[in-house]
gemmi code that builds the backbone of each chain (N, CA, C; Angstrom):
import gemmi

chains = {
    "A": [
        ("MET", (307.574, 150.355, 184.009), (307.294, 151.182, 182.822), (307.086, 152.637, 183.207)),
        ("SER", (307.916, 153.446, 182.628), (307.909, 154.876, 182.924), (306.551, 155.541, 182.699)),
        ("LEU", (305.960, 155.242, 181.527), (304.731, 155.968, 181.180), (303.582, 155.602, 182.118)),
        ("PHE", (303.545, 154.319, 182.554), (302.474, 153.931, 183.484), (302.698, 154.554, 184.851)),
        ("ASN", (303.990, 154.738, 185.212), (304.309, 155.461, 186.448), (303.758, 156.875, 186.400)),
        ("ALA", (303.889, 157.519, 185.220), (303.411, 158.894, 185.075), (301.911, 158.960, 185.339)),
        ("ILE", (301.165, 157.926, 184.889), (299.721, 157.899, 185.143), (299.458, 157.787, 186.646)),
        ("SER", (300.228, 156.919, 187.336), (300.029, 156.761, 188.781), (300.307, 158.065, 189.515)),
        ("ILE", (301.348, 158.788, 189.063), (301.694, 160.056, 189.714), (300.549, 161.054, 189.553)),
        ("SER", (300.027, 161.175, 188.316), (298.918, 162.103, 188.091), (297.690, 161.671, 188.879)),
        ("ALA", (297.470, 160.347, 188.999), (296.321, 159.857, 189.765), (296.458, 160.232, 191.230)),
        ("SER", (297.693, 160.196, 191.755), (297.882, 160.590, 193.157), (297.559, 162.074, 193.322)),
        ("GLY", (297.898, 162.873, 192.293), (297.555, 164.301, 192.334), (296.057, 164.512, 192.319)),
        ("MET", (295.340, 163.739, 191.472), (293.872, 163.853, 191.419), (293.256, 163.475, 192.752)),
        ("ASP", (293.787, 162.410, 193.354), (293.270, 161.930, 194.638), (293.425, 163.015, 195.706)),
        ("ALA", (294.629, 163.612, 195.768), (294.898, 164.630, 196.788), (293.991, 165.851, 196.593)),
        ("GLN", (293.821, 166.266, 195.334), (292.979, 167.449, 195.077), (291.516, 167.153, 195.379)),
        ("ARG", (291.094, 165.904, 195.157), (289.712, 165.538, 195.456), (289.473, 165.592, 196.968)),
        ("ILE", (290.444, 165.089, 197.758), (290.311, 165.145, 199.217), (290.234, 166.604, 199.672)),
        ("ARG", (291.068, 167.462, 199.045), (291.063, 168.883, 199.407), (289.703, 169.508, 199.108)),
        ("ALA", (289.140, 169.178, 197.909), (287.823, 169.719, 197.536), (286.747, 169.216, 198.496)),
        ("GLU", (286.864, 167.952, 198.920), (285.901, 167.397, 199.879), (285.913, 168.168, 201.183)),
        ("LEU", (287.122, 168.481, 201.670), (287.243, 169.220, 202.935), (286.673, 170.631, 202.789)),
        ("ILE", (286.900, 171.255, 201.625), (286.383, 172.608, 201.413), (284.858, 172.599, 201.418)),
        ("THR", (284.259, 171.599, 200.727), (282.794, 171.540, 200.718), (282.266, 171.242, 202.127)),
        ("GLU", (283.022, 170.421, 202.897), (282.636, 170.154, 204.276), (282.635, 171.459, 205.087)),
        ("ASN", (283.678, 172.284, 204.885), (283.766, 173.579, 205.581), (282.583, 174.462, 205.223)),
        ("LEU", (282.245, 174.508, 203.929), (281.148, 175.378, 203.482), (279.820, 174.891, 204.042)),
        ("ALA", (279.627, 173.545, 204.037), (278.361, 172.991, 204.523), (278.193, 173.254, 206.014)),
        ("ASN", (279.323, 173.286, 206.736), (279.254, 173.446, 208.185), (279.555, 174.871, 208.637)),
        ("ALA", (279.387, 175.830, 207.745), (279.741, 177.218, 208.075), (278.932, 177.755, 209.248)),
        ("ASP", (277.749, 177.188, 209.513), (276.916, 177.676, 210.617), (276.649, 176.598, 211.666)),
        ("THR", (277.467, 175.548, 211.689), (277.244, 174.451, 212.633), (277.765, 174.837, 214.017)),
        ("THR", (276.891, 174.806, 215.014), (277.317, 175.184, 216.366), (277.490, 173.984, 217.280)),
        ("ARG", (277.072, 172.803, 216.806), (277.216, 171.607, 217.651), (277.988, 170.534, 216.912)),
        ("THR", (278.999, 169.948, 217.560), (279.760, 168.838, 216.981), (279.895, 167.761, 218.039)),
        ("PRO", (280.206, 166.499, 217.656), (280.397, 165.434, 218.652), (281.480, 165.793, 219.673)),
        ("GLU", (282.498, 166.578, 219.251), (283.574, 166.955, 220.180), (283.127, 168.090, 221.102)),
        ("GLY", (281.961, 168.674, 220.829), (281.497, 169.830, 221.591), (281.981, 171.111, 220.961)),
        ("GLY", (281.196, 172.173, 221.096), (281.588, 173.460, 220.530), (281.274, 173.537, 219.051)),
        ("PRO", (281.583, 174.675, 218.441), (281.265, 174.842, 217.026), (282.188, 174.021, 216.127)),
        ("TYR", (281.782, 173.837, 214.869), (282.599, 173.136, 213.870), (283.904, 173.896, 213.668)),
        ("GLN", (284.984, 173.143, 213.467), (286.275, 173.798, 213.205), (286.718, 173.511, 211.782)),
        ("ARG", (287.196, 174.564, 211.144), (287.620, 174.508, 209.756), (288.721, 173.468, 209.550)),
        ("LYS", (288.637, 172.690, 208.450), (289.680, 171.698, 208.169), (290.402, 172.033, 206.870)),
        ("ASP", (291.653, 171.631, 206.820), (292.463, 171.915, 205.636), (293.386, 170.724, 205.365)),
        ("ALA", (293.563, 170.378, 204.097), (294.450, 169.266, 203.738), (295.880, 169.773, 203.615)),
        ("ILE", (296.829, 169.070, 204.225), (298.250, 169.400, 204.087), (298.865, 168.390, 203.120)),
        ("PHE", (299.464, 168.897, 202.047), (300.048, 168.022, 201.019), (301.524, 167.786, 201.310)),
        ("SER", (301.990, 166.593, 200.979), (303.443, 166.390, 200.948), (303.758, 165.433, 199.811)),
        ("SER", (304.951, 165.580, 199.242), (305.316, 164.707, 198.131), (305.755, 163.366, 198.696)),
        ("ALA", (305.416, 162.280, 197.964), (305.731, 160.942, 198.459), (306.029, 160.041, 197.291)),
        ("PRO", (307.045, 159.171, 197.414), (307.326, 158.243, 196.327), (306.183, 157.242, 196.177)),
        ("LEU", (306.016, 156.735, 194.965), (304.954, 155.767, 194.705), (305.310, 154.429, 195.327)),
        ("GLN", (304.262, 153.630, 195.577), (304.496, 152.261, 196.029), (305.122, 151.498, 194.874)),
        ("ALA", (306.266, 150.894, 195.116), (306.925, 150.182, 194.030), (307.751, 149.036, 194.574)),
        ("SER", (308.199, 148.172, 193.672), (309.026, 147.044, 194.080), (310.389, 147.556, 194.554)),
        ("PHE", (311.116, 146.700, 195.264), (312.401, 147.126, 195.824), (313.385, 147.514, 194.717)),
        ("ALA", (313.452, 146.656, 193.669), (314.409, 146.909, 192.596), (314.113, 148.250, 191.926)),
        ("GLN", (312.824, 148.496, 191.722), (312.404, 149.746, 191.087), (312.795, 150.931, 191.965)),
        ("THR", (312.510, 150.791, 193.284), (312.828, 151.854, 194.218), (314.322, 152.136, 194.205)),
        ("LEU", (315.114, 151.051, 194.174), (316.567, 151.220, 194.198), (317.040, 151.962, 192.950)),
        ("SER", (316.512, 151.560, 191.784), (316.973, 152.192, 190.553), (316.542, 153.657, 190.525)),
        ("GLU", (315.357, 153.938, 191.095), (314.909, 155.325, 191.124), (315.709, 156.126, 192.134)),
        ("PHE", (316.132, 155.447, 193.210), (316.897, 156.135, 194.241), (318.219, 156.621, 193.674)),
        ("THR", (318.804, 155.800, 192.786), (320.086, 156.191, 192.216), (319.906, 157.239, 191.135)),
        ("ALA", (318.748, 157.301, 190.523), (318.575, 158.204, 189.395), (317.783, 159.455, 189.759)),
        ("GLY", (317.300, 159.560, 190.999), (316.434, 160.680, 191.366), (315.000, 160.281, 191.084)),
        ("THR", (314.118, 160.486, 192.044), (312.777, 159.923, 191.928), (311.743, 160.978, 191.603)),
        ("PRO", (310.933, 160.779, 190.557), (309.752, 161.611, 190.409), (308.718, 161.148, 191.438)),
        ("GLU", (308.172, 162.070, 192.181), (307.304, 161.685, 193.284), (305.858, 162.048, 193.032)),
        ("GLY", (304.961, 161.269, 193.650), (303.542, 161.609, 193.654), (303.247, 162.541, 194.814)),
        ("VAL", (301.978, 162.752, 195.083), (301.610, 163.631, 196.186), (300.613, 162.889, 197.068)),
        ("THR", (300.643, 163.184, 198.358), (299.702, 162.546, 199.272), (299.245, 163.565, 200.311)),
        ("VAL", (298.065, 163.331, 200.879), (297.596, 164.195, 201.962), (298.190, 163.641, 203.243)),
        ("SER", (299.184, 164.337, 203.813), (299.893, 163.785, 204.970), (299.154, 164.081, 206.265)),
        ("GLN", (298.320, 165.116, 206.258), (297.673, 165.505, 207.506), (296.426, 166.310, 207.174)),
        ("ILE", (295.401, 166.170, 208.009), (294.245, 167.047, 207.877), (294.304, 168.008, 209.055)),
        ("ALA", (294.642, 169.254, 208.768), (294.861, 170.233, 209.827), (293.532, 170.827, 210.249)),
        ("VAL", (293.326, 170.930, 211.568), (292.114, 171.543, 212.110), (292.467, 172.946, 212.582)),
        ("ASP", (291.675, 173.902, 212.126), (291.922, 175.300, 212.466), (291.398, 175.579, 213.879)),
        ("ASN", (292.326, 175.830, 214.828), (291.927, 176.006, 216.229), (291.709, 177.471, 216.603)),
        ("SER", (291.572, 178.338, 215.595), (291.448, 179.759, 215.946), (290.115, 180.013, 216.660)),
        ("GLU", (290.056, 181.111, 217.371), (288.887, 181.479, 218.175), (287.629, 181.523, 217.314)),
        ("PRO", (286.512, 180.957, 217.795), (285.278, 181.026, 217.009), (284.730, 182.452, 216.963)),
        ("GLU", (283.869, 182.651, 215.986), (283.237, 183.969, 215.859), (282.057, 184.016, 216.826)),
        ("ARG", (281.953, 185.074, 217.589), (280.866, 185.157, 218.575), (279.781, 186.106, 218.066)),
        ("ARG", (278.561, 185.558, 217.988), (277.436, 186.392, 217.553), (276.436, 186.506, 218.694)),
        ("TYR", (275.828, 187.685, 218.849), (274.881, 187.927, 219.942), (273.504, 187.427, 219.528)),
        ("LEU", (273.109, 186.243, 220.044), (271.797, 185.639, 219.758), (271.240, 185.090, 221.078)),
        ("PRO", (270.638, 185.921, 221.916), (270.284, 185.503, 223.279), (269.288, 184.342, 223.316)),
        ("GLY", (268.414, 184.212, 222.299), (267.407, 183.149, 222.365), (267.930, 181.787, 221.928)),
        ("HIS", (269.136, 181.739, 221.397), (269.695, 180.504, 220.821), (269.997, 179.472, 221.910)),
        ("PRO", (269.638, 178.172, 221.686), (269.898, 177.171, 222.730), (271.375, 177.009, 223.069)),
        ("ASP", (272.301, 177.363, 222.139), (273.730, 177.216, 222.426), (274.359, 178.504, 222.944)),
        ("ALA", (273.531, 179.495, 223.294), (274.087, 180.775, 223.742), (274.691, 180.621, 225.134)),
        ("ASP", (275.808, 181.341, 225.380), (276.403, 181.333, 226.717), (275.626, 182.312, 227.615)),
        ("PRO", (275.923, 182.375, 228.926), (275.143, 183.225, 229.837), (275.043, 184.685, 229.374)),
        ("ASP", (276.062, 185.168, 228.619), (276.018, 186.559, 228.137), (275.165, 186.708, 226.878)),
        ("GLY", (274.672, 185.591, 226.320), (273.833, 185.657, 225.129), (274.599, 185.534, 223.826)),
        ("TYR", (275.884, 185.156, 223.890), (276.689, 185.015, 222.666), (276.752, 183.554, 222.229)),
        ("VAL", (276.677, 183.311, 220.915), (276.794, 181.963, 220.368), (278.099, 181.881, 219.570)),
        ("ALA", (278.863, 180.791, 219.790), (280.123, 180.603, 219.047), (279.819, 179.944, 217.706)),
        ("PHE", (280.198, 180.616, 216.626), (280.033, 180.082, 215.269), (281.407, 179.788, 214.675)),
        ("PRO", (281.494, 178.796, 213.764), (282.798, 178.543, 213.132), (283.276, 179.758, 212.352)),
        ("LYS", (284.599, 179.956, 212.356), (285.159, 181.097, 211.644), (285.470, 180.655, 210.222)),
        ("ILE", (284.473, 180.719, 209.328), (284.671, 180.273, 207.947), (284.303, 181.401, 207.000)),
        ("ASP", (285.260, 181.730, 206.114), (285.043, 182.804, 205.150), (284.647, 182.161, 203.816)),
        ("PRO", (283.361, 182.281, 203.413), (282.929, 181.593, 202.180), (283.744, 182.017, 200.967)),
        ("ALA", (284.149, 183.281, 200.900), (284.906, 183.753, 199.725), (286.230, 183.013, 199.609)),
        ("SER", (286.981, 182.911, 200.719), (288.288, 182.252, 200.611), (288.117, 180.753, 200.376)),
        ("GLU", (287.038, 180.158, 200.916), (286.789, 178.738, 200.652), (286.505, 178.515, 199.163)),
        ("MET", (285.741, 179.425, 198.556), (285.410, 179.284, 197.131), (286.662, 179.412, 196.270)),
        ("VAL", (287.547, 180.361, 196.639), (288.796, 180.525, 195.881), (289.638, 179.253, 195.982)),
        ("ASP", (289.680, 178.669, 197.197), (290.401, 177.412, 197.402), (289.813, 176.293, 196.553)),
        ("LEU", (288.479, 176.267, 196.489), (287.786, 175.231, 195.722), (288.111, 175.350, 194.237)),
        ("MET", (288.158, 176.597, 193.743), (288.518, 176.813, 192.334), (289.934, 176.338, 192.074)),
        ("SER", (290.841, 176.656, 193.009), (292.234, 176.243, 192.845), (292.341, 174.716, 192.824)),
        ("ALA", (291.593, 174.045, 193.711), (291.618, 172.575, 193.744), (291.097, 172.007, 192.431)),
        ("SER", (290.015, 172.621, 191.927), (289.408, 172.120, 190.699), (290.340, 172.308, 189.496)),
        ("ARG", (291.029, 173.453, 189.436), (291.982, 173.689, 188.344), (293.161, 172.721, 188.405)),
        ("SER", (293.666, 172.482, 189.623), (294.787, 171.546, 189.763), (294.356, 170.137, 189.362)),
        ("TYR", (293.119, 169.780, 189.692), (292.577, 168.472, 189.292), (292.586, 168.376, 187.765)),
        ("GLN", (292.118, 169.446, 187.106), (292.083, 169.462, 185.634), (293.470, 169.317, 185.042)),
        ("ALA", (294.475, 169.975, 185.671), (295.849, 169.881, 185.159), (296.323, 168.436, 185.202)),
        ("ASN", (295.977, 167.710, 186.284), (296.367, 166.297, 186.383), (295.657, 165.450, 185.342)),
        ("VAL", (294.375, 165.766, 185.087), (293.628, 165.023, 184.057), (294.276, 165.247, 182.689)),
        ("ALA", (294.694, 166.494, 182.422), (295.343, 166.801, 181.141), (296.633, 166.007, 181.002)),
        ("ALA", (297.389, 165.889, 182.094), (298.642, 165.125, 182.053), (298.352, 163.662, 181.742)),
        ("ILE", (297.289, 163.105, 182.355), (296.957, 161.698, 182.098), (296.570, 161.496, 180.640)),
        ("SER", (295.756, 162.423, 180.090), (295.314, 162.185, 178.712), (296.480, 162.303, 177.744)),
        ("SER", (297.461, 163.161, 178.080), (298.629, 163.252, 177.204), (299.470, 161.973, 177.279)),
        ("VAL", (299.594, 161.384, 178.469), (300.332, 160.119, 178.600), (299.591, 158.995, 177.867)),
        ("LYS", (298.271, 159.008, 177.972), (297.473, 157.991, 177.271), (297.729, 158.043, 175.769)),
        ("ASP", (297.823, 159.280, 175.263), (298.110, 159.482, 173.838), (299.467, 158.884, 173.478)),
        ("MET", (300.467, 159.136, 174.352), (301.810, 158.617, 174.091), (301.810, 157.091, 174.096)),
        ("ILE", (301.094, 156.485, 175.043), (301.043, 155.016, 175.104), (300.377, 154.466, 173.840)),
        ("ALA", (299.298, 155.131, 173.390), (298.612, 154.677, 172.174), (299.554, 154.736, 170.975)),
        ("ARG", (300.376, 155.807, 170.914), (301.354, 155.917, 169.813), (302.370, 154.795, 169.858)),
        ("SER", (302.813, 154.449, 171.083), (303.784, 153.357, 171.208), (303.189, 152.051, 170.722)),
        ("ILE", (301.914, 151.818, 171.066), (301.267, 150.570, 170.633), (301.121, 150.565, 169.112)),
        ("ASP", (300.902, 151.746, 168.529), (300.764, 151.843, 167.078), (302.015, 151.393, 166.344)),
        ("LEU", (303.181, 151.404, 167.017), (304.427, 150.944, 166.390), (304.319, 149.476, 165.978)),
        ("LEU", (303.462, 148.737, 166.673), (303.346, 147.305, 166.384), (302.529, 147.030, 165.133)),
        ("ARG", (301.774, 148.005, 164.696), (300.878, 147.735, 163.563), (301.596, 147.782, 162.228)),
    ],
    "B": [
        ("MET", (322.346, 152.520, 157.664), (321.406, 151.960, 158.651), (321.525, 150.446, 158.639)),
        ("SER", (322.051, 149.896, 159.738), (322.119, 148.432, 159.816), (320.815, 147.912, 160.404)),
        ("LEU", (320.493, 146.683, 160.027), (319.210, 146.124, 160.437), (319.121, 145.981, 161.948)),
        ("ALA", (320.231, 145.497, 162.563), (320.211, 145.233, 164.003), (320.088, 146.531, 164.802)),
        ("GLY", (320.678, 147.584, 164.269), (320.704, 148.833, 165.034), (319.519, 149.745, 164.768)),
        ("THR", (318.538, 149.230, 164.023), (317.414, 150.090, 163.645), (316.700, 150.677, 164.859)),
        ("GLY", (316.600, 151.955, 164.859), (315.770, 152.606, 165.874), (316.315, 152.556, 167.286)),
        ("LEU", (317.569, 152.136, 167.464), (318.112, 152.072, 168.827), (318.146, 153.449, 169.467)),
        ("GLU", (318.674, 154.408, 168.702), (318.791, 155.757, 169.245), (317.420, 156.385, 169.435)),
        ("LEU", (316.525, 156.126, 168.465), (315.154, 156.640, 168.611), (314.503, 156.043, 169.843)),
        ("GLY", (314.781, 154.761, 170.073), (314.230, 154.087, 171.251), (314.724, 154.726, 172.531)),
        ("ARG", (316.022, 155.056, 172.545), (316.589, 155.705, 173.735), (315.976, 157.098, 173.925)),
        ("PHE", (315.742, 157.767, 172.811), (315.114, 159.094, 172.900), (313.700, 158.955, 173.461)),
        ("LEU", (312.987, 157.893, 173.035), (311.633, 157.660, 173.562), (311.677, 157.381, 175.062)),
        ("SER", (312.691, 156.619, 175.525), (312.798, 156.368, 176.975), (313.051, 157.678, 177.711)),
        ("TYR", (313.926, 158.507, 177.116), (314.200, 159.806, 177.737), (312.918, 160.627, 177.831)),
        ("LEU", (312.117, 160.631, 176.748), (310.873, 161.417, 176.748), (309.880, 160.874, 177.767)),
        ("SER", (309.813, 159.522, 177.911), (308.842, 159.009, 178.894), (309.309, 159.287, 180.317)),
        ("GLN", (310.642, 159.267, 180.518), (311.158, 159.640, 181.847), (310.815, 161.098, 182.155)),
        ("ARG", (310.948, 161.938, 181.129), (310.658, 163.355, 181.312), (309.165, 163.567, 181.585)),
        ("GLN", (308.340, 162.779, 180.877), (306.892, 162.871, 181.076), (306.541, 162.553, 182.530)),
        ("GLU", (307.244, 161.560, 183.079), (307.009, 161.174, 184.469), (307.344, 162.328, 185.416)),
        ("VAL", (308.469, 163.002, 185.133), (308.886, 164.129, 185.981), (307.883, 165.288, 185.866)),
        ("ILE", (307.390, 165.542, 184.643), (306.413, 166.627, 184.461), (305.125, 166.293, 185.211)),
        ("ALA", (304.685, 165.020, 185.110), (303.478, 164.602, 185.843), (303.672, 164.802, 187.339)),
        ("SER", (304.879, 164.502, 187.812), (305.187, 164.671, 189.233), (305.142, 166.153, 189.624)),
        ("ASN", (305.663, 167.018, 188.758), (305.620, 168.464, 189.039), (304.178, 168.963, 189.102)),
        ("ILE", (303.337, 168.489, 188.166), (301.938, 168.942, 188.146), (301.202, 168.424, 189.384)),
        ("ALA", (301.465, 167.146, 189.743), (300.790, 166.583, 190.923), (301.180, 167.337, 192.182)),
        ("ASN", (302.423, 167.847, 192.217), (302.908, 168.533, 193.413), (302.816, 170.049, 193.295)),
        ("ALA", (301.923, 170.548, 192.421), (301.825, 171.998, 192.205), (301.383, 172.735, 193.461)),
        ("ASP", (300.747, 172.036, 194.412), (300.274, 172.694, 195.639), (300.973, 172.171, 196.891)),
        ("THR", (302.086, 171.444, 196.713), (302.792, 170.891, 197.874), (303.793, 171.908, 198.406)),
        ("PRO", (303.655, 172.333, 199.671), (304.602, 173.319, 200.198), (306.025, 172.782, 200.169)),
        ("GLY", (306.971, 173.613, 199.760), (308.390, 173.239, 199.785), (308.859, 172.394, 198.621)),
        ("TYR", (307.936, 171.990, 197.726), (308.350, 171.149, 196.595), (309.051, 172.001, 195.536)),
        ("LYS", (310.192, 171.517, 195.045), (310.922, 172.234, 193.989), (310.702, 171.518, 192.658)),
        ("ALA", (310.372, 172.277, 191.617), (310.140, 171.687, 190.291), (311.402, 170.973, 189.819)),
        ("ARG", (311.210, 169.812, 189.166), (312.351, 169.027, 188.686), (312.332, 168.936, 187.175)),
        ("ASP", (313.473, 168.548, 186.639), (313.578, 168.370, 185.194), (314.599, 167.273, 184.933)),
        ("VAL", (314.599, 166.741, 183.712), (315.574, 165.718, 183.351), (316.637, 166.367, 182.479)),
        ("ALA", (317.894, 166.209, 182.863), (318.988, 166.754, 182.071), (319.042, 166.015, 180.739)),
        ("GLU", (319.004, 166.755, 179.623), (318.982, 166.113, 178.308), (320.385, 165.644, 177.947)),
        ("PRO", (320.561, 164.336, 177.650), (321.889, 163.857, 177.252), (322.302, 164.505, 175.932)),
        ("SER", (323.623, 164.707, 175.763), (324.081, 165.394, 174.555), (323.956, 164.503, 173.328)),
        ("ASP", (324.095, 163.172, 173.495), (323.794, 162.298, 172.361), (323.193, 161.003, 172.880)),
        ("PHE", (322.479, 160.308, 171.997), (321.748, 159.111, 172.411), (322.377, 157.851, 171.830)),
        ("SER", (323.692, 157.946, 171.457), (324.322, 156.788, 170.823), (324.683, 155.721, 171.851)),
        ("THR", (324.794, 156.088, 173.131), (325.039, 155.076, 174.155), (323.891, 155.108, 175.157)),
        ("ALA", (323.606, 153.928, 175.728), (322.519, 153.844, 176.708), (322.963, 154.514, 177.992)),
        ("LEU", (322.187, 155.448, 178.479), (322.514, 156.029, 179.779), (321.242, 156.505, 180.448)),
        ("GLN", (321.287, 156.470, 181.773), (320.164, 156.927, 182.565), (320.337, 158.433, 182.768)),
        ("ALA", (319.368, 159.211, 182.268), (319.460, 160.656, 182.431), (319.168, 161.026, 183.882)),
        ("ALA", (319.853, 162.065, 184.357), (319.722, 162.450, 185.766), (318.545, 163.392, 185.961)),
        ("VAL", (317.820, 163.186, 187.068), (316.731, 164.095, 187.426), (317.325, 165.197, 188.300)),
        ("VAL", (317.158, 166.433, 187.873), (317.749, 167.552, 188.616), (316.660, 168.566, 188.963)),
        ("GLU", (316.971, 169.435, 189.904), (316.056, 170.521, 190.229), (316.092, 171.514, 189.081)),
        ("ALA", (314.891, 171.915, 188.568), (314.846, 172.833, 187.440), (315.450, 174.171, 187.845)),
        ("PRO", (316.464, 174.645, 187.112), (317.147, 175.872, 187.531), (316.369, 177.127, 187.140)),
        ("GLY", (316.599, 178.193, 187.884), (316.094, 179.513, 187.508), (314.615, 179.726, 187.711)),
        ("LEU", (313.975, 178.899, 188.562), (312.550, 179.114, 188.806), (312.369, 179.763, 190.179)),
        ("PRO", (311.626, 180.870, 190.259), (311.420, 181.500, 191.556), (310.457, 180.685, 192.425)),
        ("SER", (310.708, 180.669, 193.729), (309.822, 179.954, 194.654), (308.740, 180.892, 195.164)),
        ("ARG", (307.567, 180.319, 195.419), (306.509, 181.116, 196.043), (306.767, 181.203, 197.547)),
        ("ASN", (305.855, 181.856, 198.257), (306.040, 182.029, 199.705), (306.087, 180.709, 200.453)),
        ("ASP", (305.369, 179.675, 199.929), (305.374, 178.389, 200.628), (306.547, 177.506, 200.204)),
        ("GLY", (307.509, 178.068, 199.464), (308.700, 177.313, 199.080), (308.513, 176.447, 197.853)),
        ("ASN", (307.336, 176.513, 197.218), (307.057, 175.697, 196.033), (307.495, 176.469, 194.781)),
        ("SER", (308.178, 175.783, 193.861), (308.667, 176.499, 192.679), (308.031, 175.993, 191.383)),
        ("VAL", (306.863, 175.311, 191.469), (306.212, 174.796, 190.258), (305.473, 175.933, 189.560)),
        ("ASN", (305.812, 176.132, 188.283), (305.084, 177.093, 187.457), (304.193, 176.283, 186.523)),
        ("ILE", (302.878, 176.340, 186.769), (301.961, 175.432, 186.073), (301.942, 175.710, 184.562)),
        ("ASP", (302.180, 176.960, 184.162), (302.211, 177.282, 182.724), (303.418, 176.650, 182.047)),
        ("ARG", (304.557, 176.671, 182.767), (305.759, 176.038, 182.238), (305.509, 174.543, 182.073)),
        ("GLU", (304.878, 173.916, 183.072), (304.640, 172.476, 183.004), (303.670, 172.138, 181.865)),
        ("ALA", (302.663, 173.006, 181.663), (301.710, 172.767, 180.568), (302.429, 172.816, 179.224)),
        ("ARG", (303.350, 173.773, 179.091), (304.113, 173.889, 177.845), (304.974, 172.647, 177.635)),
        ("LEU", (305.684, 172.230, 178.698), (306.554, 171.050, 178.595), (305.749, 169.802, 178.259)),
        ("LEU", (304.542, 169.719, 178.852), (303.668, 168.560, 178.597), (303.317, 168.487, 177.114)),
        ("ALA", (302.907, 169.630, 176.546), (302.538, 169.672, 175.127), (303.750, 169.369, 174.248)),
        ("GLU", (304.883, 170.003, 174.590), (306.112, 169.842, 173.818), (306.551, 168.376, 173.809)),
        ("ASN", (306.508, 167.762, 175.003), (306.941, 166.382, 175.150), (306.079, 165.435, 174.308)),
        ("THR", (304.758, 165.662, 174.323), (303.848, 164.807, 173.548), (304.144, 164.928, 172.067)),
        ("ILE", (304.387, 166.161, 171.597), (304.656, 166.368, 170.173), (305.951, 165.668, 169.767)),
        ("ARG", (306.996, 165.800, 170.596), (308.268, 165.150, 170.290), (308.101, 163.632, 170.277)),
        ("PHE", (307.325, 163.115, 171.219), (307.090, 161.673, 171.277), (306.381, 161.204, 170.013)),
        ("ASN", (305.344, 161.949, 169.601), (304.596, 161.589, 168.396), (305.499, 161.599, 167.167)),
        ("LEU", (306.312, 162.643, 167.063), (307.225, 162.758, 165.927), (308.182, 161.563, 165.888)),
        ("THR", (308.759, 161.225, 167.051), (309.724, 160.131, 167.106), (309.077, 158.801, 166.735)),
        ("THR", (307.857, 158.545, 167.240), (307.205, 157.274, 166.879), (306.894, 157.231, 165.388)),
        ("GLN", (306.561, 158.383, 164.796), (306.301, 158.422, 163.344), (307.559, 158.020, 162.569)),
        ("ILE", (308.718, 158.592, 162.969), (309.977, 158.279, 162.279), (310.305, 156.796, 162.438)),
        ("LEU", (310.125, 156.299, 163.668), (310.400, 154.891, 163.938), (309.500, 153.982, 163.097)),
        ("ARG", (308.246, 154.373, 162.980), (307.305, 153.581, 162.173), (307.750, 153.522, 160.722)),
        ("SER", (308.217, 154.678, 160.208), (308.602, 154.695, 158.790), (309.855, 153.850, 158.576)),
        ("GLN", (310.771, 153.839, 159.575), (311.960, 152.975, 159.462), (311.544, 151.509, 159.439)),
        ("LEU", (310.604, 151.156, 160.331), (310.143, 149.758, 160.379), (309.453, 149.375, 159.072)),
        ("LYS", (308.761, 150.363, 158.478), (308.066, 150.105, 157.218), (309.070, 149.826, 156.096)),
        ("ASP", (310.197, 150.597, 156.110), (311.255, 150.386, 155.120), (311.798, 148.963, 155.214)),
        ("ILE", (312.015, 148.512, 156.453), (312.563, 147.170, 156.643), (311.576, 146.118, 156.144)),
        ("ARG", (310.307, 146.333, 156.491), (309.272, 145.387, 156.042), (309.237, 145.341, 154.509)),
        ("SER", (309.390, 146.498, 153.924), (309.387, 146.575, 152.450), (310.565, 145.794, 151.876)),
        ("ALA", (311.749, 145.901, 152.540), (312.934, 145.173, 152.089), (312.715, 143.676, 152.223)),
        ("ILE", (312.083, 143.256, 153.322), (311.816, 141.834, 153.544), (310.889, 141.306, 152.434)),
        ("ASP", (309.920, 142.141, 152.057), (308.981, 141.723, 151.012), (309.531, 141.989, 149.603)),
        ("GLU", (310.817, 142.234, 149.493), (311.478, 142.521, 148.209), (310.834, 143.681, 147.498)),
        ("GLY", (310.348, 144.643, 148.241), (309.813, 145.864, 147.643), (308.445, 145.704, 147.041)),
        ("ARG", (307.845, 144.512, 147.191), (306.525, 144.307, 146.546), (305.422, 145.006, 147.320)),
        ("ALA", (305.381, 144.740, 148.620), (304.324, 145.378, 149.430), (304.852, 146.674, 150.019)),
        ("SER", (304.006, 147.635, 150.181), (304.453, 148.899, 150.754), (304.087, 148.950, 152.228)),
    ],
}
model = gemmi.Model(1)
for chain_id, residues in chains.items():
    chain = gemmi.Chain(chain_id)
    for i, (resn, *xyz) in enumerate(residues, 1):
        res = gemmi.Residue()
        res.name, res.seqid = resn, gemmi.SeqId(i, " ")
        for name, pos in zip(("N", "CA", "C"), xyz):
            atom = gemmi.Atom()
            atom.name, atom.element = name, gemmi.Element(name[0])
            atom.pos, atom.b_iso = gemmi.Position(*pos), 0.0
            res.add_atom(atom)
        chain.add_residue(res)
    model.add_chain(chain)
structure = gemmi.Structure()
structure.add_model(model)
structure.setup_entities()
């Protein structure tokens, strides 16, 4: 059923945007973290999106393959930002190096907030698409009355 | 209007609209996917024969720096437009079905 597929596609979009928002909040929460299990300061994470066909039966996949497939979205990779940490001069800090500098994660709260707004707006767009499909399905069911 | 053929074309139009809805949902879901190109369904010139409409890349849309060509405002407009057309078509189909029911009841019940 086409219309139920549309709901699954929008749900995949909501899922991907939620993962992105989670990573952004993780970045913001760890903006001053100097210790991690891997050692060194926290490193910024980012979700990489790629389009992906929905899980479907073989026959469905075949028919979509011949007709062109509307695809959902998935988080294919969580990219770790390996750029140089920001060095701040804090000689009394337990994580300071011999010169008195402490490595802090390079996280810009302003750009993280802008990213978070973008994720939230995209999430809303997917919710709007779902509610419009729900309306269409309700209209189809009304044909039976 | 023959009884057997009632609403066949409207039904095909509804399938076309739901296919299009799926493509629009896919465009919105992929609004932040690098390299994704917005898609659209080519509208058949008539709905008198059953045919699978082709999904094509939406023409004339500029790509952003990351290669993505989804314009979220365009998709919002198409989403609204598609819902309205779907609602209109189901209304017409309902009234046709009501006419048939009325004929079956010899015009007594409306």
